[in-house]
C-alpha positions in Angstrom: 99.7 87.6 108.5 99.6 91.1 107.0 103.2 91.0 106.1 102.8 87.6 104.4 99.9 88.9 102.4 101.8 91.9 101.4 104.8 89.7 100.4 102.6 87.6 98.2 101.1 90.6 96.5 104.5 92.0 95.7 105.6 88.7 94.1 102.4 88.8 91.9 103.5 92.2 90.6 106.7 90.9 89.1 106.7 90.9 85.3 109.2 89.1 83.0 112.1 91.0 81.6 112.8 91.8 77.9 116.4 90.6 77.8 117.9 94.1 77.2 121.6 94.5 78.4 122.3 96.3 81.6 123.7 99.8 81.0 126.8 100.9 82.9 126.3 103.5 85.7 127.2 107.1 84.6 128.4 109.8 87.0 125.5 112.2 86.1 123.0 109.5 87.3 124.1 109.7 91.0 120.9 111.4 92.2 118.5 109.7 89.9 119.6 106.0 89.8 120.5 103.3 92.3 122.3 100.1 91.1 123.1 97.2 93.4 124.6 93.7 92.8 124.2 90.3 94.3 126.7 87.5 93.4 125.6 83.9 94.3 128.2 81.1 93.9 127.6 77.8 92.3 128.7 74.5 93.5 131.2 74.2 90.6 133.1 77.3 91.5 131.2 79.7 89.2 128.7 82.3 90.2 125.5 84.0 89.0 125.3 87.8 89.1 122.1 89.7 89.7 121.7 93.5 89.4 118.9 95.6 90.7 118.5 98.9 88.9 116.1 101.5 90.3 115.5 104.9 88.6 114.5 107.2 91.4 112.5 109.5 89.3 110.2 106.8 87.9 109.5 105.2 84.6 109.4 107.6 81.7 106.2 106.1 80.4 104.2 105.4 83.6 105.9 107.6 86.2 106.1 104.7 88.6 109.3 103.9 90.4 110.3 100.3 89.4 113.0 97.9 90.2 114.5 96.1 87.2 116.3 92.8 87.9 119.2 91.7 85.6 120.6 88.2 85.5 124.2 88.0 84.3 123.8 91.4 82.5 120.4 90.7 80.8 117.0 92.1 81.9 115.3 89.4 83.8 112.3 90.8 85.6 110.7 94.0 86.7 108.3 95.2 89.4 107.0 98.5 90.9 108.0 99.2 94.4 107.9 97.9 96.9 109.3 94.9 95.1 110.0 91.2 95.9 112.0 89.8 93.1 112.5 85.9 93.0 116.1 84.9 92.6 118.0 81.6 93.1 117.7 80.6 96.7 115.3 83.3 97.8 114.1 86.8 97.0 115.4 90.4 96.6 113.4 92.9 98.5 113.4 96.5 97.4 111.6 99.4 99.1 111.9 103.1 98.8 111.6 106.1 101.2 111.1 109.7 100.4 114.8 110.1 100.3 115.9 107.1 98.2 116.0 103.3 98.9 115.5 102.1 102.5 115.9 98.4 101.6 117.6 96.4 98.9 118.3 93.0 100.5 118.7 89.3 99.5 116.5 87.2 101.8 117.2 83.5 101.6 114.6 80.8 101.9 115.8 80.2 105.4 115.2 83.9 106.4 118.8 85.2 106.4 119.2 88.7 105.0 122.1 90.3 103.2 122.3 93.8 101.8 123.3 94.0 98.2 126.5 95.6 97.2 126.2 99.1 95.4 127.8 99.9 92.2 131.1 101.6 93.0 130.3 104.6 90.8 126.9 105.2 92.3 126.2 107.6 95.2 125.6 104.6 97.4 128.9 103.0 96.3 130.8 106.2 97.1 129.2 106.4 100.5 130.1 102.7 101.1 133.7 103.4 100.1 133.9 106.3 102.6 132.7 103.8 105.3 135.5 101.4 104.4 138.3 103.9 104.0 137.3 106.5 106.6 135.3 104.6 109.3 135.7 107.2 112.0 134.6 110.0 109.7 131.7 107.9 108.3 130.4 107.2 111.9 130.5 111.0 112.6 128.6 111.7 109.5 126.0 109.1 110.3 125.7 110.4 113.9 125.2 113.9 112.6 122.5 113.0 110.1 120.5 111.2 112.9 121.0 114.2 115.2 119.8 116.6 112.5 116.6 114.5 111.9 115.9 114.3 115.6 116.4 118.0 116.1 114.2 118.7 113.1 111.4 116.6 114.6 111.5 118.6 117.8 111.2 121.9 115.9 108.8 121.1 113.1 106.2 118.8 114.7 104.8 121.4 117.1 104.5 123.8 114.3 102.6 121.1 112.2 100.3 120.2 115.1 99.0 123.8 115.7 97.2 124.4 112.4 95.7 120.9 112.7 94.1 121.7 116.1 92.8 125.0 114.7 90.3 123.0 112.4 86.9 123.7 114.1 85.8 120.0 114.5 89.2 119.1 116.0 89.3 122.3 118.2 85.8 121.4 119.6 87.0 117.9 120.6 90.5 118.4 121.9 91.0 122.1 122.1 93.7 124.2 120.3 97.4 123.7 120.7 99.8 126.7 120.6 103.2 125.7 119.4 106.0 126.8 121.7 108.3 127.0 118.7 107.8 129.8 116.2 110.5 130.0 113.6 111.0 132.6 110.9 110.5 131.4 107.3 114.1 131.5 106.5 115.0 129.2 109.4 112.2 126.8 108.5 113.6 126.6 105.0 117.1 126.0 106.4 115.8 123.2 108.7 114.0 121.6 105.9 117.1 121.7 103.7 119.2 120.2 106.4 116.5 117.5 107.0 116.6 116.6 103.3 120.4 116.3 103.3 120.4 114.1 106.4 117.7 111.9 105.1 119.4 111.5 101.8 122.7 110.6 103.5 120.9 107.9 105.5 119.2 106.6 102.4 122.7 106.2 100.8 123.5 103.7 103.6 120.0 102.2 103.4 119.2 103.3 106.9 115.7 103.9 107.8 113.8 104.5 111.1 110.0 105.0 110.9 110.1 107.9 113.3 113.2 109.8 112.1 113.0 109.2 108.4 109.3 108.4 108.0 108.3 111.6 109.8 110.9 113.8 108.1 110.0 112.4 104.7 
């Protein structure tokens, strides 16, 4: 019930577009922009092309991260994230994590789900190309990213819990917790940097796990 309510709320946030043309992806936008495509065939052999454009650093005027929907190259609708954008035959769901996008999927009226195709010049598109051309290397990188996040959880969570249990009301109720892990500042910085890199790599593949990516982000 909660998910249905959240879905209806997201649909009501959608606003009409202004008809402006879709700008091509530029190489310098790799860390600030995500661009995905959805091509839906017609019965007459033609197709309709949707594009979802997300500026990761937010709208220049409002600062909110929004998803812009383009229909055949023209601005059709927009919504702040998380977004549910109506398209022919279903909706496109767009959600973000701390590292990038965690979802950009076409959901049909029957409930089937399909991930949209990233622009080949985007960071997501380059990562998808690596997956196609070097699948073994891609799997190794993905495994390494998940391992880094898991290792970071083991190191950072105990250090985060200790100061929380030192708060007087908490200490009176549950006692204090002394972290078995004590890392020097430089190593904590290194672990944080590795965590950001691993989380970003997973976001480029739209991979998300509430424990690994949610806690790390």
